[in-house]
C-alpha angles and dihedrals in degrees: 000000000000122000114246106249117202113205120219110249113214098186136035092234129033132188121225129175111261097195145350111272124200114249089233090064091055092049096045096046097034088229128145127223090258090069090064095047125114121223116229132188121233091256093052092048091053092050091048089054092048093048092053098046112117091245129028118238113245124196114201125189121198114205097208092175092060091045091051092048091052092048090051093051092045094050093047089053094045093048088064089062096052115080137183119251123207113194117192123192137152088275092059138264129313132182133214143143140266139192128229107225103163143024133195109181108304091341117099132191118216128189121207138150123294090225090058095058105024117121090008119151093192137015134202128187121214127206135176131231123174089347091303121117123231133182138229106206129231093255091064094051127082124189104224095186145298140222120209092189092067094022093237134136135177124215127187122207139171124224140152089220119102115241130182115252109219110213120222119253122213104260088199088071095052115117135198110267095024113149113247138180127215119209124187148098111284115198093355134304099311080086097037116173097005114182122208131174133218143133134262107269102181135011102202119030112167108215131176124181118161107305092352113101116158143125110254138195116240119219139161102223105127114260133171141179105305091040088087107121093017130129130275105193139179128235086272093059094249122140112252096166151350114244111235113155149357139199113260110196133128089238099055138051136191098009101144133161138210136190108249117252093238090058090045091051092049093049095045092051091049092048093046089050101055108334092252130102114221111178126202119239131203096190104239137123126211146150111272097220105014130076110200095179096081099250124121093226139023135054119289105212144196108209121227119226117255094011132123093261091057091048087053090056099253117149135198111286097029117134117224112217102161142033129194135178123203091260095052120094093203138024118268107237113245113205099157145002093275091058092051097043093049091047091052095044093049088058128075134245106266096028114141111233144175129213128213110209144166120236120178093344094307126107122234141177115221130228116267114275136182120239114242129215114271109258091236091057097048 
């Protein structure tokens, strides 16, 4: 942005040429250029100079007090949609967090981590009113289903209490540096409903740990054991992720991870449907973070025999750059493995899709092909 430069004015009135006048007019009328000048005031001259600067000057005012007030209101509302989870088993008792994402009458649906509720013999939900803690007992809670691959589980519970329902954001819209808030119960309920703030530090972190195999968001909002299953929300109070793990090392700090909201939405819908996760499968193999086909974007693939990709006409060494289901008007751009993985996982088994790809420097659109069932889900 250019600085506004004020020029010193040495006279109260200044003459400037208002137009180009032909020389013949001067000669015929014996006039001088000063006769065709326009008199401007100091104010008008300053305005003329400003209007003709290469860039306009813009003054911006940030009302931090109003922003803070809106954040406080948003957080207070969102906290009423994040509950505590007590999981009891023969091995002992563990605590975590969960997020209310849906309500039907006095029935609520809560998403949490699979590792919070797996192997539990009894569950209790904890909520806060007036800084006092209350419980929803096991008999009011039903486990709809869980998925260790994405570390998500859905609980259903009934209550006459009123809880906030936290809406899903579109995790495709999340950007690096975006402000986020983590809400949960670090180290148990002595710190119930703790709120921390940070930014999005990474959009696609590929993590595998035992059965777990999913792409995560990285952020630096402080989370601790007990935050598992808790909410990661944006400044509008929408859910952009479910916190599920962090790096613990003397050499690092505040490297936390959350399951993206689009993954959460997909898994909760599947679990509500029949309690079973059935993932679609294209039938390709690739490197998650490396393109060995020589292009700066897209997914370089090896095609598995008998799979949907082979049926579409793809070959080893092709680079996928677009993905389209039958109900899409345009191809979804594929810049990296995360784009392709999320596009496939947000489709359904049996969906008819087309692939846009590059082969030997030329761009092609594949035949239509039907997505298979993932081998691990067969």
